C-alpha positions as CSV (number, residue, x, y, z in Angstrom):
1,M,19.8,-6.0,-9.0
2,V,21.7,-3.1,-10.4
3,A,20.4,0.5,-10.3
4,G,18.2,1.4,-13.2
5,T,17.1,-2.2,-13.9
6,P,13.3,-2.6,-13.2
7,V,12.0,-5.1,-10.8
8,T,9.8,-7.6,-12.6
9,V,6.4,-8.6,-11.1
10,T,5.0,-11.9,-12.5
11,H,1.3,-12.6,-12.6
12,S,-0.9,-15.2,-14.3
13,C,-1.2,-13.4,-17.6
14,G,2.4,-12.3,-17.8
15,H,4.6,-9.8,-16.1
16,Y,5.3,-6.0,-15.7
17,P,8.2,-3.8,-14.8
18,V,8.5,-1.6,-11.7
19,Y,11.0,1.2,-12.5
20,V,12.7,2.5,-9.3
21,E,15.0,5.2,-10.3
22,C,15.6,8.8,-9.3
23,G,14.6,11.2,-12.1
24,I,12.7,8.6,-14.2
25,L,9.5,10.6,-14.1
26,A,11.2,12.9,-16.7
27,E,10.7,10.0,-19.1
28,L,7.0,9.7,-18.5
29,E,5.9,10.4,-22.1
30,S,8.3,7.8,-23.5
31,L,7.1,5.2,-20.9
32,V,3.5,5.9,-21.8
33,T,4.3,5.4,-25.5
34,R,6.2,2.2,-24.7
35,H,3.6,0.6,-22.4
36,L,0.4,2.1,-23.9
37,P,1.3,2.3,-27.6
38,E,-1.1,3.8,-30.1
39,R,-3.7,4.4,-27.5
40,R,-5.7,7.5,-26.5
41,V,-4.6,8.0,-22.9
42,A,-6.4,9.6,-20.0
43,M,-4.6,10.4,-16.8
44,L,-6.7,9.9,-13.7
45,A,-4.9,11.8,-11.0
46,D,-5.4,13.0,-7.5
47,A,-5.6,16.8,-7.5
48,T,-2.6,17.3,-5.2
49,A,-0.2,15.2,-7.3
50,L,-1.5,16.7,-10.5
51,A,-0.9,20.3,-9.3
52,L,2.7,19.4,-8.4
53,L,3.2,17.7,-11.8
54,Q,1.8,20.6,-13.7
55,A,3.9,23.1,-11.7
56,G,7.1,21.2,-12.6
57,R,7.7,20.2,-9.0
58,F,8.5,16.6,-10.1
59,G,11.2,17.9,-12.4
60,R,9.5,17.4,-15.7
61,P,7.4,19.3,-18.2
62,P,3.6,19.5,-17.5
63,W,1.4,16.7,-18.7
64,E,-0.3,17.8,-21.9
65,G,-2.7,14.8,-22.3
66,E,-6.4,14.5,-21.2
67,T,-6.9,14.4,-17.5
68,L,-9.7,13.6,-14.9
69,A,-8.8,14.7,-11.4
70,F,-10.2,13.7,-8.0
71,E,-9.6,14.9,-4.5
72,A,-6.6,13.3,-2.8
73,G,-7.2,11.1,0.2
74,E,-9.1,8.0,1.2
75,R,-12.5,9.7,1.1
76,S,-12.3,9.7,-2.7
77,K,-12.0,5.9,-2.8
78,T,-15.7,5.3,-3.2
79,R,-18.2,3.8,-5.6
80,E,-19.5,7.3,-6.2
81,E,-16.1,8.6,-7.3
82,W,-15.6,5.5,-9.4
83,G,-18.9,6.2,-11.1
84,R,-18.0,9.9,-11.7
85,L,-14.7,8.9,-13.3
86,T,-16.2,6.2,-15.5
87,D,-18.9,8.6,-16.6
88,G,-16.3,11.2,-17.5
89,L,-14.5,8.7,-19.7
90,L,-17.8,7.7,-21.4
91,Q,-18.7,11.3,-22.0
92,G,-15.2,11.9,-23.4
93,G,-15.7,9.1,-25.9
94,F,-12.9,6.9,-24.7
95,G,-13.1,3.5,-26.3
96,R,-11.5,0.1,-25.9
97,D,-8.4,1.4,-27.7
98,S,-7.7,3.7,-24.8
99,G,-5.4,3.5,-21.8
100,I,-5.1,5.0,-18.4
101,V,-2.3,6.6,-16.4
102,A,-2.9,6.5,-12.6
103,L,-1.1,9.4,-10.9
104,G,-0.9,9.9,-7.1
105,G,-0.8,7.9,-3.9
106,G,-2.2,4.5,-3.1
107,V,-5.8,5.8,-3.4
108,A,-5.0,6.8,-7.0
109,G,-3.7,3.4,-7.9
110,D,-6.7,1.6,-6.2
111,L,-9.3,3.9,-7.7
112,A,-7.9,4.5,-11.2
113,G,-6.9,0.8,-11.3
114,F,-10.5,-0.2,-10.5
115,V,-11.7,2.2,-13.2
116,A,-9.3,0.5,-15.6
117,A,-10.4,-3.0,-14.6
118,T,-14.1,-2.3,-15.1
119,Y,-14.3,0.4,-17.9
120,L,-15.5,-1.4,-21.1
121,R,-14.5,-4.6,-19.3
122,G,-10.9,-3.6,-18.9
123,L,-8.3,-1.1,-20.1
124,P,-4.5,-1.3,-19.6
125,Y,-3.1,1.2,-17.2
126,L,0.3,2.6,-16.2
127,N,0.7,3.3,-12.5
128,V,2.7,6.3,-11.4
129,P,2.8,6.4,-7.6
130,T,3.9,9.7,-6.0
131,T,4.0,8.7,-2.3
132,L,6.3,6.3,-0.5
133,L,3.4,4.2,0.7
134,A,2.2,3.7,-2.9
135,M,5.7,2.9,-4.2
136,V,6.6,0.2,-1.6
137,D,3.1,-1.4,-1.3
138,A,0.0,-0.3,-3.1
139,S,1.5,-0.2,-6.6
140,V,2.6,-3.8,-6.6
141,G,0.2,-6.8,-6.8
142,G,-2.6,-5.8,-9.0
143,K,-5.2,-5.3,-6.3
144,T,-7.7,-2.5,-7.1
145,G,-10.9,-1.4,-5.4
146,V,-12.9,1.1,-3.4
147,D,-14.2,1.3,0.1
148,T,-17.7,1.0,1.3
149,P,-19.4,2.0,4.6
150,E,-18.9,-1.6,5.7
151,G,-15.1,-1.5,5.4
152,K,-12.1,-0.9,3.2
153,N,-11.4,-2.5,-0.2
154,L,-14.6,-4.6,-0.1
155,V,-15.4,-3.9,-3.7
156,G,-12.6,-4.4,-6.2
157,A,-10.8,-6.6,-8.7
158,F,-7.4,-8.0,-9.4
159,W,-6.1,-6.0,-12.4
160,P,-2.3,-5.7,-12.8
161,P,-0.9,-2.6,-14.5
162,V,1.3,-2.7,-17.6
163,G,4.1,-1.0,-15.6
164,V,4.9,1.1,-12.5
165,V,7.0,4.2,-12.5
166,A,8.4,4.9,-9.0
167,D,10.7,8.0,-8.9
168,P,12.1,8.4,-5.3
169,R,13.0,12.0,-6.1
170,V,9.4,13.1,-6.1
171,L,9.3,12.2,-2.4
172,G,11.1,15.4,-1.5
173,S,7.8,17.3,-1.8
174,L,5.9,14.8,0.3
175,P,4.6,16.0,3.7
176,E,6.4,14.3,6.6
177,E,3.4,12.4,7.9
178,H,2.8,10.9,4.4
179,Y,6.5,10.0,4.0
180,R,6.5,8.3,7.4
181,G,3.4,6.3,6.5
182,G,5.3,4.5,3.7
183,L,8.0,3.5,6.2
184,A,5.5,1.5,8.2
185,E,4.9,-0.8,5.2
186,A,8.7,-1.1,4.6
187,V,9.1,-2.2,8.2
188,K,6.3,-4.7,7.7
189,H,8.1,-6.2,4.6
190,G,11.2,-6.8,6.7
191,L,9.1,-8.3,9.5
192,I,7.3,-10.7,7.3
193,A,10.0,-11.9,4.9
194,D,13.5,-10.6,5.4
195,A,15.4,-10.3,8.7
196,D,18.4,-8.8,6.9
197,Y,16.3,-6.0,5.4
198,F,14.7,-5.3,8.8
199,G,18.2,-5.0,10.2
200,W,19.3,-2.7,7.4
201,I,16.4,-0.4,8.1
202,E,17.4,-0.3,11.8
203,R,21.0,0.6,10.8
204,E,20.0,3.2,8.2
205,A,17.0,4.7,10.0
206,D,18.6,8.1,10.3
207,A,19.5,8.3,6.6
208,I,16.0,7.1,5.6
209,G,14.5,9.7,7.9
210,R,16.6,12.4,6.1
211,R,15.3,11.0,2.8
212,E,18.8,10.4,1.4
213,E,18.2,9.3,-2.2
214,S,20.5,6.3,-2.1
215,A,18.9,4.9,1.1
216,V,15.3,5.7,-0.1
217,T,15.9,4.1,-3.5
218,R,17.2,0.9,-1.9
219,L,14.3,0.9,0.6
220,I,11.8,1.1,-2.3
221,R,13.5,-1.5,-4.4
222,R,13.8,-4.1,-1.7
223,S,10.2,-3.6,-0.6
224,V,9.1,-4.0,-4.2
225,E,11.2,-7.2,-4.6
226,I,9.7,-8.7,-1.4
227,K,6.1,-7.9,-2.3
228,A,6.7,-9.1,-5.9
229,A,7.9,-12.4,-4.7
230,V,5.0,-12.9,-2.4
231,V,2.5,-11.9,-5.0
232,A,4.0,-14.2,-7.7
233,D,3.7,-17.1,-5.2
234,D,0.0,-16.4,-4.5
235,E,-1.6,-13.9,-6.9
236,R,-5.2,-14.4,-5.8
237,E,-4.7,-14.4,-2.0
238,A,-5.4,-18.1,-1.6
239,G,-2.6,-18.7,0.9
240,R,0.8,-17.1,1.6
241,R,-0.1,-13.6,0.3
242,A,-2.1,-13.2,3.5
243,I,1.2,-12.3,5.2
244,L,1.1,-9.0,3.5
245,N,-1.9,-8.2,5.8
246,A,0.4,-8.3,8.9
247,G,-0.7,-5.4,11.1
248,H,-3.7,-4.6,8.8
249,T,-6.5,-6.3,10.7
250,V,-6.0,-3.8,13.5
251,A,-5.0,-1.0,11.1
252,H,-8.2,-1.2,9.1
253,A,-10.3,-1.3,12.3
254,L,-8.5,1.9,13.5
255,E,-9.2,3.6,10.3
256,R,-12.9,2.6,10.4
257,V,-13.5,3.7,14.0
258,T,-11.8,7.1,13.4
259,G,-13.7,7.7,10.1
260,Y,-10.4,7.4,8.3
261,G,-9.1,10.3,10.3
262,I,-5.9,8.4,11.1
263,P,-3.2,8.2,8.3
264,H,-2.9,4.7,6.9
265,G,0.8,4.4,7.7
266,D,0.1,5.4,11.4
267,A,-2.6,2.8,11.5
268,V,-0.3,0.1,10.1
269,A,2.4,1.0,12.6
270,L,0.0,0.6,15.5
271,G,-1.4,-2.6,14.0
272,L,2.1,-4.1,13.7
273,V,2.7,-3.3,17.4
274,A,-0.6,-4.7,18.5
275,E,-0.3,-7.9,16.4
276,C,3.2,-8.5,17.5
277,D,1.9,-8.3,21.1
278,L,-0.8,-10.7,20.2
279,A,1.7,-13.2,18.7
280,E,3.7,-13.1,21.9
281,R,0.5,-13.6,24.0
282,L,-0.5,-16.6,22.0
283,G,3.0,-18.2,22.4
284,G,3.8,-18.1,18.7
285,A,6.5,-15.5,19.0
286,A,9.4,-15.1,21.4
287,T,9.3,-12.4,24.0
288,G,10.9,-9.2,22.7
289,L,9.4,-9.1,19.2
290,R,6.9,-6.4,20.1
291,T,9.7,-4.3,21.7
292,R,12.0,-4.5,18.8
293,V,9.4,-3.6,16.2
294,A,8.0,-0.8,18.3
295,G,11.5,0.6,18.8
296,L,12.2,0.8,15.1
297,L,8.8,2.4,14.4
298,T,9.5,5.0,17.1
299,R,12.9,5.8,15.5
300,L,11.2,6.3,12.2
301,G,8.7,8.8,13.8
302,L,5.7,6.5,13.7
303,P,3.3,6.1,16.6
304,V,3.1,3.1,18.9
305,R,0.2,4.4,20.9
306,T,-3.2,5.4,19.5
307,V,-5.3,8.4,20.3
308,V,-8.4,6.1,20.4
309,P,-9.4,6.1,24.1
310,R,-9.2,2.9,26.1
311,E,-12.9,2.6,26.2
312,G,-12.8,2.3,22.4
313,V,-11.4,-1.2,22.5
314,G,-14.8,-2.8,22.0
315,S,-15.4,-0.6,18.9
316,L,-12.1,-1.7,17.5
317,A,-12.9,-5.4,18.1
318,E,-16.3,-5.0,16.4
319,A,-14.7,-3.3,13.4
320,M,-12.3,-6.2,13.0
321,T,-15.2,-8.6,12.5
322,R,-15.6,-7.0,9.0
323,D,-12.1,-8.0,7.9
324,K,-11.8,-10.0,4.6
325,K,-9.5,-12.7,6.2
326,N,-12.1,-13.7,8.8
327,R,-13.5,-17.3,8.6
328,E,-16.6,-18.7,10.3
329,S,-17.2,-15.4,12.1
330,R,-13.8,-15.5,13.8
331,I,-11.3,-12.7,13.5
332,H,-8.1,-13.9,11.8
333,F,-4.6,-12.4,11.9
334,A,-1.4,-12.9,9.9
335,L,1.1,-13.1,12.8
336,P,4.9,-13.2,12.9
337,R,6.9,-15.8,14.7
338,A,10.2,-13.8,14.5
339,I,11.7,-11.0,12.5
340,G,11.5,-12.3,8.9
341,T,9.3,-15.3,9.6
342,M,5.5,-15.6,9.7
343,E,3.2,-18.2,11.3
344,S,2.3,-20.7,8.6
345,A,1.0,-23.8,10.4
346,A,-2.7,-22.8,10.1
347,G,-2.6,-21.6,6.5
348,W,-0.8,-18.3,7.1
349,T,-3.6,-16.8,9.3
350,R,-5.0,-17.8,12.6
351,D,-7.8,-16.8,15.0
352,A,-7.3,-15.7,18.6
353,P,-9.4,-15.7,21.8
354,R,-11.3,-12.5,22.3
355,D,-9.6,-11.8,25.6
356,A,-6.1,-11.9,24.0
357,I,-7.3,-9.6,21.3
358,M,-8.7,-7.1,23.8
359,R,-5.4,-7.2,25.8
360,S,-3.3,-6.6,22.7
361,L,-5.5,-3.7,21.6
362,A,-5.3,-2.2,25.1
363,S,-1.5,-2.4,24.8
364,I,-1.5,0.4,22.1
365,M,-3.8,2.7,24.1
């Protein structure tokens, strides 16, 4: 795929483009006109991304349209915030001839996308991710939703956007910990589906860490291509799409027990290490997988040991019982067999004995 050509994501009702190009955010108005024609448009934006946009830090004029803002971060991804935003649209008189632009990180896409999915039974929306994590993962696949006290993403809907605008250049203003978080998902994509991509990340780790535009653009594009292919194959999570949850059974538990005090990318990195360890313990993966994955994550500045104390293993195991993949009260995992290959014999996920789970959790403590 040549530079400047969008990646196409196919879904049951059609398809949408993912633009991955440095400087493309300067064309936001024309893209809004193209994908939300003749509609009254509201931007739903996290306050941090909105401030950068309005200050010209993304290299474009300020947004002049109507805007509803919310606080950046996972704590905004709630039913209460969903209610506040939908009430704001109602009070503003937005009708079914309206459209939404979601601006910000993964939370913005999930939250604003869920508003779009449910407001007046559905409005089209254009997703404009401003973090690496959102660009390589959350913006692709049409999953929207909010968290509850019982766990992450337990209330939501499948609602694909009309397009995604991913400008790698905006990542220059991203704090280091947030940038690193997106790298964990890119490593995951190589692990689950493309050994050559995983090897390329290993070779280009230094350039990626320096945020060299050519390397970062290629990273985003390949991750989007991988996720788009998996989503097109299984849009509604009935089978193979479960592999995108690699590392996430543990990651979501870490987030829950820390009150979402751990960045999502850090949690995913730790989850990948623990679940590779589990795959080895269960005999489904060759010895050395955990070491190679942990080594790349370390080079990229991501953690392979958690700050959760060892006595917290039981709490983590309990938190994993709330995972959406679970069946018949047993914790299920999407586990790798090798770099680029996932376990598929049991329907893409499998359960594990509690003692093996506890040992693998202890391995990251």
